[in-house]
C-alpha positions in Angstrom: 7.9 -7.0 -20.2 4.8 -9.2 -20.0 1.4 -8.3 -21.3 -1.7 -9.2 -19.3 -5.4 -9.5 -20.5 -8.8 -9.6 -18.9 -8.5 -13.4 -19.1 -5.3 -13.7 -17.1 -5.4 -10.6 -14.9 -6.6 -12.6 -11.9 -3.8 -15.2 -12.2 -0.9 -12.8 -13.3 -1.7 -9.8 -11.1 -4.2 -10.5 -8.3 -2.6 -13.9 -7.5 1.1 -12.8 -7.8 3.4 -13.3 -4.9 5.4 -10.2 -5.7 4.0 -6.7 -5.9 2.9 -6.0 -9.5 3.2 -2.7 -11.4 0.5 -2.6 -14.1 0.7 0.0 -16.9 -2.7 0.6 -18.4 -1.7 1.6 -21.9 -2.9 2.0 -25.5 -1.2 1.8 -28.9 -2.5 5.3 -29.8 -1.0 6.9 -26.7 2.3 8.7 -27.3 3.2 9.0 -23.5 2.5 5.3 -23.2 5.0 4.5 -25.9 7.5 6.8 -24.3 7.2 4.8 -21.0 8.1 1.5 -22.7 11.9 1.8 -22.3 11.4 3.3 -18.8 9.3 0.3 -17.7 11.8 -2.2 -19.2 14.6 -0.5 -17.2 12.5 -0.5 -14.0 11.7 -4.2 -14.6 15.4 -5.0 -15.0 16.3 -3.2 -11.8 13.5 -4.5 -9.6 12.9 -7.9 -11.2 13.3 -9.8 -7.9 11.1 -7.4 -6.0 8.5 -6.2 -8.5 6.7 -7.7 -11.5 6.0 -5.2 -14.3 3.2 -5.8 -16.8 1.2 -3.9 -19.4 -2.6 -4.1 -20.1 -4.0 -2.7 -23.4 -7.1 -0.8 -22.4 -8.7 -1.1 -25.9 -8.5 -4.9 -25.9 -9.2 -5.4 -22.2 -12.2 -3.2 -21.2 -13.4 -5.4 -18.3 -10.3 -4.8 -16.2 -10.0 -1.2 -17.4 -13.5 -0.5 -16.2 -13.2 -2.5 -13.0 -10.4 -0.2 -11.9 -12.0 3.0 -13.3 -9.0 3.8 -15.6 -9.8 6.9 -17.6 -6.3 8.3 -18.6 -3.3 6.7 -20.1 -0.8 5.8 -19.0 -2.2 4.9 -15.6 0.1 2.9 -13.3 -1.3 0.8 -10.5 0.6 -1.2 -8.0 -1.1 -4.4 -6.7 0.1 -6.1 -3.5 -1.7 -9.1 -2.0 -4.3 -8.9 -4.7 -5.3 -5.3 -3.9 -4.4 -2.0 -5.6 -2.1 -0.1 -3.2 -0.9 2.8 -5.3 -2.1 4.6 -8.5 -0.2 7.1 -10.6 -1.2 8.9 -13.9 1.0 10.2 -16.6 4.5 9.6 -18.0 7.5 10.2 -15.8 11.2 9.6 -15.9 12.7 6.4 -14.5 14.2 8.0 -11.4 10.9 9.6 -10.4 9.0 6.3 -11.0 11.5 4.4 -8.8 11.1 7.0 -6.1 7.3 6.7 -6.2 7.6 2.9 -6.0 10.0 2.8 -3.1 7.3 2.6 -0.5 5.7 -0.5 -2.0 8.9 -2.4 -2.7 
């Protein structure tokens, strides 16, 4: 799974042709670490329809603040350069896929 930064967020997320699921995460966040394998599985299952990336909130405050992210993990789906869905908290793969169904 790719990592994005403040420097490349515009190119990798806003300018992406596919919808993009961004996990706002932090090294110190246990639920974020728990989501790693889930997101890898989701990326594998939706690779041709959805791009999945992570953004470390501690190292990328500009993007984190721009989207008013206060809790980790926060998931945002961007389509056409705009956020179209936001979810907070860890969840199992099945539930995450169900929540993403309307944006895929």
